C-alpha positions, 0 to 999 in steps of 0.5 A, a space after each residue: 240920736 241913737 245909732 241904727 244897728 245893721 239888720 242881721 242877715 239870715 245867711 241860710 235864708 239868702 242861700 236858700 233864695 239863691 239856690 231856688 232862683 238858680 236851680 235850673 241853671 245848676 241842673 243844666 250845668 251839672 247835666 252838661 258836665 256829666 255828659 262831657 265826662 261820660 263822653 270822654 270816658 266812653 271815648 277813652 274806653 272804646 280806644 283802650 278796649 279795642 287796643 286791648 282786644 287787638 293785642 289779645 287776639 294777636 297774642 292768642 292767635 300765635 299761641 293757638 298754633 303752638 298749643 294745638 298740634 297733631 303731635 306733642 311738642 317738647 323734648 320727648 317729641 324730638 326724640 320720637 322724630 329722631 327715632 322715626 328717621 332711623 
């Protein structure tokens, strides 16, 4: 009796059938992973951006009082103050 040769498996056909049978599961999985990643990124950016804005506001609030004055600040203004006292 001649030996039976195994039937060749068309790997492309098997893969296509597998994908067709499970496409909805893949879409749900992908959507869920993207949602989780999006939520984590938004949470991270919210925290980081709020901290950044708070830090910038503190820095700018201090420099604002230094930069906006009724008279100049520096060595020349000290001399002028000393001259006024005389």
